[in-house]
C-alpha positions, 0 to 999 in steps of 0.5 A: 425949278422945272426939274423939281416940278418934273420930279414931283409929277413923276412921283405922283404918277408912280404913286397913282400907278402903285395904288392902281396896281395894288387895287387890281392885285388885291381887290379886283375879283369875280364870283365863280361857280363850280359848274356842277349843277345850277345850285353849285357853290359860288366863290370869289376868286382874285384876278391873278388866279382868274388869269391862271385858270383861263390860261389852262382852260379851266374857266368858261362862260355859260349861257347866262353869262356867269363864269364856271369851272370846267373841271373838278378836283385838281386844275389842268396842268397845261393849256389845252391848245 
């Protein structure tokens, strides 16, 4: 009986983890401005795409706290550091 309860507990934890993973992968996003001027285009980017952009040095925060791109056209191919 105890092993059945443990199995159910583990399955519940795995299910909750899978739901949170799906939420983070598909629904967690933020607005990015192109960084060209104050009237620049703003678009929404997913968290995995944001992580890639940050890893190559393609995003920064401006004085107002908004996230902006640091390049135009094709993204940098490698991390600047």
